Structure formats: C-alpha cells, structure tokens
C-alpha positions in Angstrom: 24.8 -5.6 54.0 22.5 -8.6 54.5 21.2 -10.8 51.7 17.5 -9.5 51.9 18.8 -6.0 51.4 21.1 -7.0 48.6 18.1 -8.7 46.8 15.6 -5.9 47.3 18.2 -3.2 46.7 19.4 -5.1 43.6 15.9 -5.2 42.2 15.5 -1.4 42.7 19.0 -0.6 41.3 18.9 -3.1 38.4 15.3 -2.2 37.5 16.1 1.5 37.5 19.2 1.2 35.3 17.8 -1.4 33.0 14.8 0.9 32.4 17.3 3.1 30.5 17.6 0.2 28.0 13.8 -0.4 28.0 14.3 -3.7 29.9 11.6 -4.6 32.4 13.1 -7.1 34.9 9.6 -8.1 35.9 8.5 -8.9 32.4 10.0 -12.4 32.5 10.6 -14.8 35.4 14.1 -15.4 34.0 14.9 -11.7 34.3 13.9 -11.4 37.9 15.7 -14.7 38.7 18.9 -13.4 37.1 18.5 -10.1 39.1 18.3 -12.0 42.4 21.3 -14.3 41.5 23.4 -11.4 40.3 22.7 -9.3 43.4 24.0 -12.1 45.6 26.7 -13.5 43.3 29.7 -11.5 44.7 29.1 -13.2 48.1 29.9 -16.6 46.5 33.3 -16.2 48.3 31.6 -16.6 51.7 30.6 -20.1 52.9 27.9 -18.8 55.2 26.2 -16.6 52.6 22.9 -17.7 50.9 24.6 -18.3 47.6 27.7 -19.7 49.2 25.8 -22.4 50.9 24.1 -23.4 47.6 27.5 -23.9 45.9 29.5 -24.7 49.0 32.6 -26.3 47.3 33.2 -23.2 45.2 32.6 -20.9 48.1 35.0 -22.8 50.3 37.7 -22.8 47.6 37.3 -19.0 47.0 37.3 -18.3 50.7 40.5 -20.3 51.4 42.4 -18.8 48.4 41.2 -15.2 48.3 39.1 -14.5 51.4 35.9 -12.6 51.6 35.3 -9.3 49.6 38.3 -9.7 47.4 38.3 -11.0 43.8 34.5 -11.4 43.6 34.0 -7.8 44.7 36.2 -6.3 42.1 35.7 -4.7 38.7 37.7 -7.6 37.2 35.0 -10.0 38.4 32.2 -7.7 37.2 33.6 -7.3 33.7 34.6 -11.0 33.5 31.1 -12.2 34.3 29.5 -9.7 31.9 31.8 -10.7 29.0 31.2 -14.4 29.6 27.4 -13.9 29.6 27.6 -11.7 26.6 29.6 -14.3 24.7 27.1 -17.0 25.6 24.2 -14.9 24.5 25.8 -14.0 21.1 26.9 -17.5 20.3 23.8 -19.3 21.5 21.3 -16.7 20.4 20.0 -16.1 23.9 18.2 -13.0 25.2 20.7 -10.1 25.1 19.0 -8.6 28.1 20.5 -11.2 30.5 24.0 -9.8 30.3 22.8 -6.3 31.0 20.7 -7.4 33.9 23.6 -9.4 35.3 25.9 -6.5 35.0 23.7 -4.0 36.9 22.7 -6.6 39.6 26.3 -7.4 40.4 27.2 -3.7 40.3 24.3 -3.1 42.8 26.0 -5.5 45.2 29.3 -3.6 44.9 27.6 -0.2 45.5 25.7 -1.4 48.6 28.8 -3.0 50.0 30.8 0.2 49.4 28.4 2.1 51.7 29.3 -0.2 54.6 32.1 0.6 57.0 34.5 -2.0 55.5 33.9 -1.1 51.8 35.3 -3.3 49.0 38.6 -3.6 47.1 37.0 -2.5 43.8 40.3 -2.5 41.9 41.6 -5.8 43.3 44.1 -7.3 42.6 45.8 -4.2 41.3 44.9 -2.0 44.2 43.8 -3.7 47.4 42.7 -0.8 49.5 38.9 -0.7 50.1 36.7 1.8 48.2 33.9 3.3 50.3 30.9 5.7 49.9 30.9 8.2 51.4 34.3 9.0 52.8 32.9 9.9 56.3 32.6 6.6 58.3 29.8 7.9 60.4 27.6 8.2 57.3 28.1 4.6 56.3 26.1 1.5 57.3 27.2 -1.0 59.8 26.6 -4.5 58.5 24.3 -6.6 60.7 22.8 -3.5 62.4 19.2 -4.6 62.7 17.8 -1.1 62.9 19.7 0.3 59.9 19.2 -2.9 57.8 15.4 -2.8 58.7 15.0 0.8 57.6 16.9 0.1 54.3 14.8 -3.0 53.6 11.6 -1.0 54.1 12.9 1.7 51.7 13.9 -0.8 49.1 10.5 -2.6 49.3 8.6 0.7 49.1 10.7 1.8 46.0 10.1 -1.6 44.3 6.4 -1.1 44.6 6.4 2.6 43.8 8.6 2.2 40.7 6.6 -0.5 38.9 5.4 1.9 36.3 8.9 3.0 35.6 10.1 -0.6 35.3 7.3 -1.5 33.0 7.5 1.4 30.6 11.2 2.2 30.8 12.9 5.4 31.9 12.7 7.4 28.7 9.1 6.3 28.0 8.1 7.5 31.4 9.8 10.9 30.8 8.2 11.3 27.3 4.8 10.4 28.7 5.1 12.9 31.5 5.8 15.8 29.0 2.4 15.0 27.3 3.2 16.6 24.0 3.7 15.6 20.3 7.5 16.3 20.3 8.3 13.7 23.0 5.9 11.2 21.6 7.8 11.4 18.3 11.0 10.6 20.2 9.2 7.7 21.9 8.2 6.2 18.5 11.7 6.6 17.1 13.4 4.7 19.9 10.8 2.0 20.4 11.4 -1.3 18.5 7.9 -2.5 19.2 4.4 -1.3 18.5 3.0 1.3 20.9 -0.6 1.6 22.0 -1.6 5.2 22.8 -4.3 6.8 24.9 -5.2 10.2 23.6 -7.4 13.0 24.7 -7.1 16.3 22.9 -9.1 19.1 21.3 -8.6 21.1 18.1 -10.7 24.3 18.1 -13.2 22.8 20.6 -13.5 19.6 18.6 -12.7 16.7 20.9 -10.7 13.6 20.1 -10.6 10.9 22.8 -9.9 7.2 22.8 -7.3 4.5 22.3 -5.3 3.6 19.2 -2.1 2.2 17.8 0.9 4.5 17.2 1.4 3.6 13.5 3.9 6.1 12.2 5.8 9.3 13.0 7.6 11.9 10.9 9.9 14.7 12.2 6.9 16.9 13.1 3.8 14.7 13.0 2.4 11.5 14.5 -0.2 9.1 13.0 -2.6 7.2 15.2 -4.7 4.3 13.9 -8.0 4.3 15.8 -11.3 2.5 14.9 -10.3 2.1 11.3 -9.3 5.7 10.8 -6.0 7.6 10.9 -5.7 10.6 13.2 -2.8 13.0 12.6 -1.2 15.3 15.1 1.4 18.0 14.3 3.6 19.8 16.7 2.4 23.2 15.6 -1.3 22.3 15.0 -3.3 25.6 15.5 -5.9 25.4 18.3 -4.4 22.1 19.7 -4.9 21.5 23.4 -3.6 18.2 24.7 -5.0 16.6 27.9 -3.5 13.2 27.4 -1.0 11.5 25.2 0.3 8.4 26.9 1.9 5.4 25.2 2.2 1.8 26.5 4.4 -0.9 25.0 3.3 -4.1 23.3 5.1 -7.2 22.1 4.0 -6.6 18.5 6.5 -5.5 15.9 6.2 -2.9 13.2 7.3 -4.2 9.8 7.7 -2.3 6.6 7.0 -4.2 3.4 7.7 -3.0 -0.2 5.5 -4.2 -3.1 6.4 -3.7 -6.8 3.3 -2.9 -8.9 3.5 -4.0 -12.5 0.4 -3.5 -14.8 -2.1 -4.2 -12.2 -5.8 -3.6 -12.8 -7.6 -1.1 -10.7 -9.4 -3.6 -8.6 -6.2 -5.5 -7.9 -4.4 -2.4 -6.8 -7.2 -1.3 -4.6 -7.3 -4.7 -3.0 -3.6 -4.3 -2.1 -4.1 -0.8 -0.7 -7.2 -1.7 1.4 -6.7 -1.2 5.1 -3.0 -0.5 4.8 -0.9 2.5 6.0 1.3 3.5 3.0 4.5 5.0 4.4 5.8 6.0 0.9 5.2 5.1 -2.7 4.9 6.2 -6.3 2.2 5.0 -8.6 1.6 5.6 -12.4 -1.5 5.0 -14.4 -2.0 5.0 -18.2 -5.3 7.0 -17.9 -6.2 10.0 -15.9 -7.1 8.8 -12.4 -8.2 10.1 -9.1 -8.1 9.0 -5.5 -11.4 8.3 -3.8 -10.7 10.9 -1.1 -9.8 13.6 -3.7 -12.0 13.0 -6.8 -11.5 16.4 -8.3 -7.7 16.0 -8.9 -7.2 13.9 -12.0 -3.6 12.9 -12.9 -1.4 10.0 -14.0 1.3 10.1 -11.3 0.8 9.8 -7.6 3.4 10.3 -4.9 2.1 8.9 -1.7 3.3 9.4 1.8 1.7 8.5 5.1 -1.8 7.7 3.8 -4.3 5.0 4.9 -6.8 2.9 3.1 -6.5 4.5 -0.4 -8.6 3.6 -3.4 -8.2 4.7 -7.1 -11.0 5.6 -9.5 -10.5 5.7 -13.3 -13.0 8.4 -14.5 -12.0 8.3 -18.2 -12.2 4.5 -18.4 -15.6 4.6 -16.7 -16.8 7.2 -19.1 -15.7 5.2 -22.2 -17.3 2.1 -20.8 -20.6 3.9 -20.2 -20.6 5.4 -23.7 -19.9 1.9 -25.2 -22.8 0.3 -23.3 -25.1 3.2 -24.4 -24.3 2.8 -28.1 -24.8 -1.0 -27.8 -28.2 -0.5 -26.1 -29.3 2.0 -28.8 -28.3 -0.3 -31.7 -30.0 -3.3 -30.1 -33.2 -1.3 -29.8 -33.1 -0.2 -33.4 -32.4 -3.8 -34.6 -35.4 -5.1 -32.6 -37.6 -2.4 -34.1 -36.6 -3.2 -37.7 -37.0 -6.9 -37.1 -40.5 -6.4 -35.8 -41.4 -4.1 -38.7 -40.1 -6.7 -41.2 -42.2 -9.5 -39.5 -45.3 -7.3 -39.7 -44.7 -6.4 -43.4 -44.4 -10.1 -44.3 -47.2 -11.3 -42.0 -49.2 -13.0 -44.8 -46.1 -14.7 -46.2 -45.3 -16.2 -42.8 -49.0 -17.2 -42.2 -49.0 -19.1 -45.5 -45.7 -20.8 -44.6 -47.2 -21.9 -41.3 -50.3 -23.1 -43.1 -48.2 -25.1 -45.6 -46.3 -26.8 -42.8 -49.5 -27.7 -41.1 -50.9 -29.3 -44.3 -47.7 -31.2 -44.8 -47.9 -32.6 -41.3 -51.4 -34.0 -42.2 -49.7 -36.3 -44.7 -48.2 -38.3 -41.9 -51.6 -39.2 -40.4 -54.0 -41.9 -41.7 -56.5 -40.1 -43.8 -59.2 -41.4 -46.1 -58.4 -41.2 -49.8 -60.7 -38.3 -50.6 -59.3 -36.2 -47.6 -55.7 -37.1 -48.6 -56.4 -35.8 -52.1 -57.8 -32.6 -50.7 -54.7 -32.0 -48.6 -52.4 -32.6 -51.5 -54.3 -30.2 -53.6 -54.1 -27.6 -50.8 -50.4 -28.1 -50.5 -49.9 -27.5 -54.3 -51.9 -24.3 -54.1 -50.0 -22.9 -51.1 -46.6 -23.8 -52.7 -47.6 -21.9 -55.8 -48.8 -18.9 -53.8 -45.6 -18.9 -51.7 -43.5 -19.3 -54.9 -45.1 -16.2 -56.4 -44.9 -14.2 -53.2 -41.9 -11.9 -52.9 -41.3 -11.2 -49.2 -39.9 -7.8 -48.3 -36.3 -7.4 -47.1 -34.6 -4.9 -44.7 -30.9 -4.1 -45.3 -30.7 -2.1 -42.1 -31.1 -5.3 -40.1 -27.8 -6.8 -41.4 -26.1 -3.4 -41.0 -27.1 -3.1 -37.4 -25.9 -6.6 -36.7 -22.6 -5.9 -38.3 -22.2 -2.7 -36.2 -23.1 -4.5 -33.0 -20.6 -7.2 -33.6 -17.8 -4.7 -34.3 -18.5 -2.6 -31.2 -18.8 -5.6 -28.9 -15.4 -6.9 -30.1 -13.8 -3.6 -29.8 -12.5 -3.9 -26.2 -11.8 -0.8 -24.2 -8.2 -0.9 -22.9 -8.3 -1.3 -19.1 -6.5 1.3 -16.9 -3.4 -0.3 -15.4 -1.0 0.8 -12.7 2.7 0.5 -12.1 5.1 1.7 -9.4 5.9 0.6 -5.9 4.6 1.2 -2.4 6.1 0.7 1.1 3.4 -0.1 3.7 3.5 -0.6 7.4 2.0 -3.7 9.0 1.8 -4.9 12.6 3.1 -8.5 13.2 2.2 -10.4 16.3 
C-alpha cells in the first residue's frame, strides 16, 4: 500500500481505536504528527519509502541486513517500539497518550499491508511465512494499483472527515450521547476524568428545562447539573420525565474534591465557606437549634449533607435571644430617660438658682465699679444661703436602672458555633 493510504488509513484506524481510550489525535499537533510517523514507521526498512529517504542510513542498513517487510513488520517491532515509548513517557513524565497512538498507528500499517497480495511476516523471526487478510488472494489489494489505491484513499479521506465527532468525543462518549438518557450519562460522568459540559432539553409533567450547564456530580441513579447558578437534578426513574436532549462535551477543566474541617466557626464564617459550593458530602453540628435557609421549618443540631448546593444556616434561637436582649435594653433606656427628665423637672428651681449663682460669680472676673461689685457679692451670699437650705429631690430608680443596663449589656449571648467537616466539589482550570 502506498504512503498516502498508510497515512490516511492510519489516521482513521488510530483515531478510531484511540477513541476507546478517550484520546483525540486531532487535539494536539504532536498527536497527529506521531500518528503520521507511526503509520509510516514500518517502511523504514525501504530506502525508497518516504520515511526511508528521511533516515536513509538507517533504511539502507535495515534493507541490507533484513530486507523489506521483515523485522520492522513484525509483532516484535510493534511491541518493542511501544515498550520503549512507554518507558520514555514514564521516566520523563511525557504524555502517556503518545505510546498508545504510536502502537495503533504502527498496527494500522501492519493491517493494511496484510490486505495486500504479499502480506507481512507478522511473527518474524520465529515464523517467516506471510500473514494475509483475507485468505482469498482475489479479495486482497495489489500494491501500486492506481484504481484500487485511489478508491481506498477516497474512502479513508471521507471517513476522516465523517468521524471527526467520534474522534473529538471518544467512542464511549459518542455511544452514551446517542442513548440520550440518564443511565448512560451517569456512565459518562463516572469514566470522564475531566469536567463535562452538557446540553439539556427535557420536560417533567409539561414543565420544560432547556439550556446549557456543567455536569457537576452523579450518583448511582441521579445526575446534578449546575446551570445559571442553580442545580438541576435528574433521576433515572423521575415520573413524567421526557428527554429530548442530553448531550455532553468534554473540557480541559478538572473536577477536584476538597475536604474542610469545621471547628467552632461562627454562622457567618460557615455560610461564607458554603456559598456557591456544591457539597458532595458532609456532617455539621451546631450548639443551638438551627435550620437551613431552604428548609426553615426543620430545626435541629445535626445535619448530614449530600449533593447540595449553595447552603446557608439560620440560628433561630440565637436570633430570638438577641432580639429579646435588645428589647429589654431599649425599655430600660426609655424608663431611665423618663425618670431623669422627671427629676430635672422636680428640681427645676434648684438648678435655676445654681445657674444664677454661677452667673453672678462670673461677674466677679469683670471690672465693675465698687458699688456694683458690692451688690454682686451680696447677691452671691444670698444665693449660696438659699442653695444651702434647699434640699433637692433624689430618685433611687435612676441608679437602679443604670445598674440593670450595665449588667444586661455585659451579659453576652453565646454565639452559635458549628463543627464537623464537608467535602465539596470545585472546578479547576
């Protein structure tokens, strides 16, 4: 078979079998380059082949010592190249996809040479007779036959174009998407190492759900889709479910699970951690009766969480105690103000005389004639006698209210705290 057919056929063959391993040979220029090289590599023993000309000294040595279609067209060569590439990948942390692509691209060359009249010695050097497919020579291809080679080239080019979706999504993803049901999408999530985007279009009892989202989690019977800041759930046995479309596409993002230990966190701190996170599993304890914002009627101290999104806690008892405290303080402050105003009113004359006395004393600092200065002094003496004989009223309730206010304000309400642990899912670029 000619080099163009080995290349196009190698692309179809390698792309198809690599799709079983979710490897897209068109995803990376290195992948397609390795596919082309691998599909031509067995002909390195021929000095007139494309790859033989590029490494002529090696091709000449192989041709002189082994001849064409011998050692480089054997399983020994295939396994040897694969193991060497795998060793290099593991030791130099290269992409593990290269060895798989190289294996199938070389194998494609073997398969296509086996369907020619001459075949290849697949088990060389242990068994030198050629292996062919099929056994009937009339059904095999004649190498160099322009008509046959042209038809095959057209078929390979057509298949390369037609199978792009299969190459991109992988074989099993294509199968699962074609079934268009929850069961196969659960399988797709379980085998995918990367984040999946999902197009959905379904109805539940005439209520339509349509859009795009991120496949965030899956259990044995349920899938969870993050779409527009909300979580949509789909179960295999959902009553009234009619699915028009459930199709996933791969991304380069990774799903990562993180576990957080919660030790005596305040409610605001905990809610900040839970905000916009998908909690895969967790258990949380509180020291007061607490509810979740999405279920305010269920008050408890222990919460077992599984597959929930954007949770928030509300401490009803703590809020009630705080409101009561604030109300008591407001009432006491009002009573204290009332008593102070009443006391000021009852001692109005006393305070007026005090003010007048101070005003007269201030006059002593100014330059006054002697007769006016004497009058001021006389006035001061009279006011001091009046004030001395005056007995202002007192109010014991004022000191009592102040004492109560200080006691209540210093009596802090114990904050509701939370402990436990949560495991949440996040998407990493």
